[in-house]
C-alpha positions as CSV (number, residue, x, y, z in Angstrom):
1,M,0.0,0.0,0.0
2,G,2.7,2.3,1.0
3,N,4.6,1.5,-2.2
4,S,1.7,2.3,-4.4
5,E,1.2,5.7,-2.6
6,S,4.8,6.6,-3.1
7,S,4.7,5.6,-6.7
8,A,1.6,7.8,-7.2
9,S,3.2,10.7,-5.5
10,S,6.3,10.4,-7.7
11,I,4.2,10.2,-10.9
12,R,2.3,13.5,-10.0
13,P,5.3,15.7,-10.2
14,L,6.4,14.1,-13.4
15,R,2.9,14.7,-14.9
16,S,3.1,18.3,-13.6
17,C,6.4,18.8,-15.4
18,K,5.0,17.4,-18.6
19,N,2.0,19.7,-18.3
20,V,4.3,22.7,-17.8
21,V,6.4,21.8,-20.7
22,K,3.3,21.3,-22.8
23,Y,1.9,24.7,-21.6
24,L,5.1,26.4,-22.4
25,G,5.2,24.7,-25.8
26,N,1.8,26.1,-26.6
27,L,3.0,29.6,-25.6
28,A,6.1,29.5,-27.7
29,P,4.5,31.1,-30.8
30,E,3.0,33.9,-28.7
31,L,6.4,34.5,-27.0
32,C,8.1,34.6,-30.4
33,L,5.6,37.1,-31.6
34,L,6.0,39.3,-28.6
35,A,9.8,39.2,-29.0
36,C,9.5,40.2,-32.7
37,L,7.2,43.1,-31.8
38,S,9.6,44.3,-29.1
39,F,12.6,44.1,-31.5
40,S,10.7,46.0,-34.3
41,A,9.6,48.7,-31.8
42,A,13.2,49.2,-30.7
43,T,14.5,49.3,-34.3
44,W,11.9,51.9,-35.3
45,G,12.7,54.0,-32.3
46,Q,16.4,54.0,-33.3
47,A,15.5,55.0,-36.9
48,A,13.3,57.8,-35.6
49,D,16.1,59.1,-33.4
50,T,18.5,59.0,-36.3
51,N,16.1,60.9,-38.6
52,Q,15.5,63.5,-36.0
53,S,19.2,64.0,-35.3
54,G,19.8,64.4,-39.1
55,A,17.0,66.8,-39.7
56,A,18.8,69.8,-38.3
57,P,21.7,69.8,-40.9
58,D,19.2,69.3,-43.8
59,T,17.1,72.2,-42.6
60,A,20.1,74.4,-42.3
61,A,21.3,73.4,-45.7
62,T,17.9,74.2,-47.2
63,T,17.9,77.5,-45.4
64,A,21.3,78.4,-46.7
65,S,20.4,77.5,-50.2
66,V,17.3,79.7,-50.1
67,A,19.2,82.6,-48.5
68,Q,22.1,82.5,-51.0
69,P,20.1,83.7,-54.1
70,G,18.8,86.6,-52.1
71,Q,22.3,87.7,-51.4
72,D,23.3,87.5,-55.0
73,A,20.3,89.4,-56.1
74,N,21.4,92.3,-54.0
75,A,24.8,92.4,-55.5
76,P,25.7,95.2,-58.0
77,R,25.1,94.0,-61.6
78,T,25.7,97.2,-63.6
79,D,28.4,97.3,-66.4
80,D,30.5,100.4,-66.3
81,T,32.0,99.8,-69.8
82,Y,29.0,99.1,-72.0
83,V,27.7,102.1,-74.0
84,I,23.9,102.0,-74.3
85,G,22.5,102.3,-77.8
86,D,19.2,102.6,-79.7
87,D,16.8,99.6,-79.2
88,D,18.5,98.4,-76.1
89,V,16.1,97.2,-73.4
90,L,16.9,98.6,-69.9
91,A,15.6,97.5,-66.5
92,I,15.4,100.5,-64.3
93,N,14.9,100.0,-60.6
94,V,14.2,102.9,-58.2
95,W,14.3,101.6,-54.6
96,K,10.9,101.6,-52.8
97,E,9.3,103.4,-55.8
98,L,7.3,100.7,-57.6
99,E,5.7,103.2,-60.0
100,L,9.2,104.2,-61.3
101,T,10.6,100.7,-61.5
102,R,10.0,99.4,-65.0
103,V,11.5,98.0,-68.2
104,V,12.0,100.5,-71.0
105,T,13.3,100.4,-74.6
106,V,15.7,103.0,-75.9
107,R,13.9,104.8,-78.8
108,S,15.5,105.5,-82.2
109,D,16.2,109.0,-81.0
110,G,18.3,107.6,-78.2
111,K,15.9,108.6,-75.4
112,I,13.8,106.9,-72.7
113,S,10.7,108.2,-70.9
114,L,9.9,107.8,-67.2
115,P,7.4,109.3,-64.8
116,L,8.6,112.5,-63.0
117,V,11.8,112.4,-65.1
118,G,10.1,112.8,-68.5
119,E,12.4,112.2,-71.5
120,M,16.1,111.6,-71.0
121,K,19.0,110.8,-73.3
122,A,20.2,107.2,-72.7
123,A,22.1,106.3,-75.9
124,G,25.8,107.1,-75.6
125,R,25.7,106.7,-71.8
126,T,27.0,103.8,-69.7
127,P,24.5,102.3,-67.2
128,S,26.3,103.9,-64.3
129,Q,26.2,107.3,-66.0
130,L,22.5,106.9,-66.7
131,E,22.0,106.0,-63.0
132,E,23.6,109.3,-61.9
133,D,21.4,111.3,-64.5
134,L,18.3,109.7,-63.1
135,K,19.3,110.3,-59.5
136,A,19.8,114.0,-60.3
137,A,16.4,114.3,-62.0
138,L,14.6,112.5,-59.2
139,R,16.1,114.5,-56.3
140,G,13.5,117.2,-56.6
141,Y,10.8,114.6,-55.9
142,I,12.5,111.8,-53.8
143,S,14.9,112.2,-50.9
144,D,18.1,110.3,-51.7
145,P,16.9,108.2,-54.6
146,Q,18.6,104.9,-55.2
147,V,18.6,103.9,-58.9
148,T,19.9,100.8,-60.6
149,V,20.1,100.5,-64.4
150,I,20.7,97.1,-66.0
151,V,21.0,96.4,-69.7
152,Q,18.5,93.5,-70.0
153,E,18.7,93.0,-73.8
154,I,21.4,94.3,-76.1
155,K,19.8,95.1,-79.5
156,S,21.8,98.2,-80.5
157,R,24.7,96.1,-81.7
158,N,22.9,93.6,-83.9
159,I,23.6,92.8,-87.5
160,N,21.2,91.2,-90.0
161,I,22.0,88.4,-92.5
162,L,19.4,87.9,-95.3
163,G,19.1,85.8,-98.4
164,Q,20.6,82.5,-99.4
165,V,22.2,81.4,-96.1
166,I,21.2,78.5,-93.9
167,K,20.0,80.5,-90.9
168,P,19.1,84.1,-91.9
169,G,18.2,86.5,-89.1
170,S,19.5,89.0,-86.6
171,Y,22.8,88.3,-84.7
172,P,24.6,90.1,-81.9
173,L,27.7,92.0,-83.2
174,T,30.9,91.1,-81.4
175,A,34.3,92.9,-81.8
176,D,36.1,92.5,-85.1
177,T,33.2,90.6,-86.8
178,T,33.7,90.5,-90.6
179,I,31.4,89.6,-93.5
180,V,32.8,86.0,-93.6
181,D,32.3,85.7,-89.8
182,A,28.7,86.8,-90.2
183,V,28.1,84.2,-93.0
184,A,29.6,81.5,-90.8
185,L,27.2,82.6,-87.9
186,A,24.3,82.1,-90.3
187,G,25.4,78.5,-91.1
188,G,27.1,79.3,-94.4
189,F,25.8,79.6,-98.0
190,K,22.9,77.6,-99.5
191,D,23.6,75.6,-102.6
192,F,22.4,78.2,-105.1
193,A,23.7,81.3,-103.4
194,K,25.4,83.9,-105.7
195,K,28.6,84.1,-103.8
196,K,30.1,86.7,-106.1
197,G,27.2,89.1,-105.5
198,V,27.2,89.4,-101.7
199,Y,26.8,93.0,-100.4
200,V,26.4,95.0,-97.2
201,V,23.8,97.7,-96.7
202,R,25.1,100.3,-94.2
203,Q,23.1,103.2,-92.9
204,G,24.7,106.6,-92.4
205,A,24.0,109.0,-89.6
206,D,21.9,111.1,-91.9
207,G,19.7,108.1,-92.8
208,S,21.3,107.4,-96.2
209,E,22.3,103.9,-97.3
210,T,25.5,102.7,-98.8
211,R,26.0,99.4,-100.6
212,I,29.4,97.7,-100.1
213,P,30.0,94.8,-102.5
214,F,31.8,91.5,-101.5
215,N,32.9,88.8,-103.8
216,Y,33.3,85.6,-101.8
217,E,34.8,83.7,-104.7
218,N,37.7,86.2,-105.0
219,F,38.2,86.2,-101.3
220,I,38.7,82.5,-101.0
221,K,41.2,82.7,-103.9
222,G,43.2,85.4,-102.0
223,K,42.1,88.2,-104.2
224,K,40.8,91.6,-102.9
225,T,40.7,90.3,-99.3
226,V,40.2,93.9,-98.1
227,Q,36.6,93.5,-99.2
228,N,36.1,91.4,-96.1
229,I,35.4,94.5,-94.0
230,Q,34.6,94.7,-90.3
231,L,30.9,95.1,-89.7
232,K,29.1,97.9,-87.8
233,P,25.9,97.9,-85.7
234,H,22.8,97.6,-87.9
235,D,24.7,96.5,-91.0
236,T,22.7,94.1,-93.2
237,I,24.4,91.4,-95.3
238,V,22.5,90.3,-98.3
239,V,23.3,87.0,-100.1
240,P,21.4,86.9,-103.4
């Protein structure tokens, strides 16, 4: 009897252990899931901290990139060597005077027109000289006027190329540009161009026109190379 009771008592702990193992075995998936969730939360928190710590430099860089153009925009942009001519487009800025800030085109008589100022000679002046002229004219209306003149488009030094060239049109005139240079700018002659009959139409100060002949065939043969003259503003090259 005693043996049977001791045997039963020894079996109960064994069964209890098996039940515990079985219970823990059933909980294993849940424990794994909780562990995975805990690891994911920790990883996400580290990533969030990293992003927050890196946000400040990015914001500073963006702020710097936005601030830079503003600084450049306030820098002087006038050209003290360029001489304004007819048809040039000027951007005139009078600080804190929106009604006087505008874009104007130099007329054929070399003048521009502005409120309070009226008509003023612009052709033959540099941007800085025109700024001083406008300041002097505005002092009777504005205390210490601040004026900026910028040449927005240069049209007074253009030449025209017409006729049998690849790209006829208007081109900006650079220093020492010759007839041959201008033809090259226009893409060269077309197949049926009359290269012996090229000529330049030049306007005089009194409005008269002069026709200057140019024989390209002779030029490439080394004959009468002096005909390859330097061009002047508003010259028109005609290729028949």
